[in-house]
N, C-alpha and C positions, 0 to 999 in steps of 0.2 A: 896264771903265771906265778903268783906268790906261793901257792901250794906246791907247785912243781919245784920251785927254788928251795922250799923248806925240805922237801923230800930229797933232793939231790945233795943238799948241804947237811942233812940230818939235824935240823934245828927245830925247836919248838916255835910255834906261832904266838905272837901277841896281837890280839884283835882289839883295837881301841875304838869304841863306838861313842859318838857324841852328836852334837848339833850346834849350829852357829851361835844360838842364843844362850847356850849353857855356860853359866858363870864358872863353875868348877872345872869345866873342860879347858877353859882358857888359863885358869890358875895353874893346872897341872902342866899345860903346854909350856908356860913360862918357867915354872919351877924345875921341871924335869926334862921335857923333850928338847928344849932349847939349850939345856946344859950340855957342854961338850963331853964331859965324863959319862953322864948318863946315856947320851946319844951313842957314844962309842961302844959302851957295853951292850946296849940293845942291838946295834948293828953287828957286833961280833958274835953274839950268842943267840940271837933270835931273828926271825923274819917278821917284820912288823907290818900290820895292815891297819890303815885308818878308814873308818866307815862313818858315813853320814846317815844317821838313823832315819832322817826324813826322806832320803833317796832309796835306802835299802831297809825298810821296816821288817822284812823277812829275816835278814841277818840279825838285826837288833833283837827280834823276838826270840830267835834260837838261843843266843848267848845270854839274854836277860833271863830266860827260863832256866838255863844252866846255872846262872848266878843264884837265883832263888832256891835252887836245889842244893847248891854247894856251900852256902854261907848263911849264917843267921844275923849278919851285920846289917842287912837291908840292902837293896839294890836300886840302882838308878843310873844317872849319867854324871860324869863319864863312866862308861862301863868298860872294864878291861878284863878280857878272857885270855887265859893261857890254854893253848890247844896243841895237840899232836900235829905232825906235819900233814895229816889228812884232814885237819880241820875239826876233829872231835874235841870238845872242851874237856879239860881236866880240872879247872878251877876258874873262878871269876870273882872280881870285886869291883869297887867303884873308884873313888878318889883316894890317892895315896900321896902324902908328903914325900919329898925327895928321898929322905933317908929310909923311909919305910918302903918306898918303891924299889930302891936298890936292894934292900934286904929280901923282898919278895922275889925279885928276879934272880938273885944269887941262890936262893933256896931251890927254885925250879931248875936252874942250871945244874946244881949239884945232884938233885934228885933224878934228872934225866940222864946224867952221866953214870951215876952209881946204881940207881934202882929203876930203870926204865919200865920194868914189868909192873911196878906199883902205879906208875902214871897210866899204863895201859889199862889197869883195873879201874882206876878213877874214870877214865874216858869211857869204858864200857858201862860202868854204873850210871854215869851222867847221861849218856846217850839213851840208855834204857829208860831212865826217868823222864827225859824230855819226850820220848816217843809215847810213853804211857800217859803223860799229861795231855797229849794231843789226840788221844785215841778215845772215842766214845764206845764204851763196852755195854751192850744190852744187859739189863738186870736178869738174873737167873730166874726170877719170878716177878710177877707184876707188883709194882709199888704204887700206892696211892698216897697223895699229899692232901692234907686237910688244914684247917685253921690252926690246929695244935702244933704242927710242924713249923708254921710261920711264926707263931708266938714264941716257940722255943728258940728259933734263930734270932728273932728280934730281942728277946731277953738276953741272950748271950752278947749281942751287939750293945745294948744299952748298959751292960755292966762295964764296958770298956770306955764309956764316955765320961767326961769331966763336967759335972753339973755345977761346979763353981766358976770355972774359967771358960768352959765351952770346948768343943772339939773332942778329940781323943785325949786320954790321959797322957802326960809326959810331953816331951819335945823331941824333934820339932813338931809344930802344929801346922797342918795343911787345911785349906778352906773346905775341901770335900763337898762341893755343892750337890753332887749326885746323891750323897748320903742324906743330906737334909731333905731333898726332894722325896727320897724313899720314905723317910720318917714322917714327913707330912702326909704322904699318901696313906701310910699305915695308921696314923692317928685318925685320919678321916674315916678309915675303914673300921677301926677297932675301938676308938674312943679312948685310947691309952694316953693319959695326960703326960706320962713321962717322955713320950716321943716329942710332943709339942714343946715341952719345957727344954729338952736337949737342944732343939733347933733355935728356940728364942734366945736362950743363954749364949749359944755359939755366935749367932748373928749379931747380938748386941755387943759382945766382947770384941768381935772382929771389927765392927764399925767404929768402936771407940779406941781401938788399939793401933799400934804402929804398923801392922800389916796392911791397914788401909791408908792409902796416900791422902792425907788430910788436905793437901793443897792441889794436887793434880788429879785426884780421883783414881779409882781402880785398886784392886787388891794385889799384893805381892804373892809370889808362888807359895811361900810358907813363912812362918815365924820361927826363928831360931830358938826361941825360948818358950816356956809353957804359958806365958801371960799375953801372947800376941803383941809383944812390945817391939821386938827387934826383927825387922823384916829381912828376908833374903831378897836383895834388890834386883828382881826381875819380875815382870808381870806377864802372865800367860794368857793368851787369847781364850783358850778353852775354859780356863777357870772363870774369867770375867764374863764371858758370854753366858755360861750357865748360871752364874749369880745374878745376872741381869734378868734372865728368863724366869 
């Protein structure tokens, strides 16, 4: 129904993807979607669709992939995609403060009015990129993988890690339990002391930092700073279950 409405009214789509436990989803809802000026502009110029990623992971995956192809800012939730009336994405981003959200919407309104062919090219490029990422193409010739390929991949990974404060360099810092499990397995296989050091430093800094709830237990989803001190105040079951295991 929403796509048909967008086609009939010749409006772009805004697809907003989130989930009930998403902190920044609720922040953007309060700052922008409940603001009468913002809501009026959205209703006048767009057809908006709200998607729960836990109910429709397929839609989430489509527009998250488009976001990863369209921007270098990083992607997550809330996820906001601008799309042609047929649903093909032209661009996507995440959380926007009210002023920035208005500016982004105004930009796409102007672009769709004055240069719709440019948005059609964006949509074609993104659609092709999404399709290519989801397609397994057989190699033209046989490829064999040996321990040297594994070592090269791990070496690139280890160069990204912070051996003083743990985790990946920079901020925000995420727990990344699957990464530590992989590094422990690699250390057992290879004897590479750097892999074990990276895991030990990360877990020690996390356990001593603010990302760990020193009173109630459990780890927050991520630390907003590079020192694990200031947590983002939500705990994810998938992180804590993996850390316990």
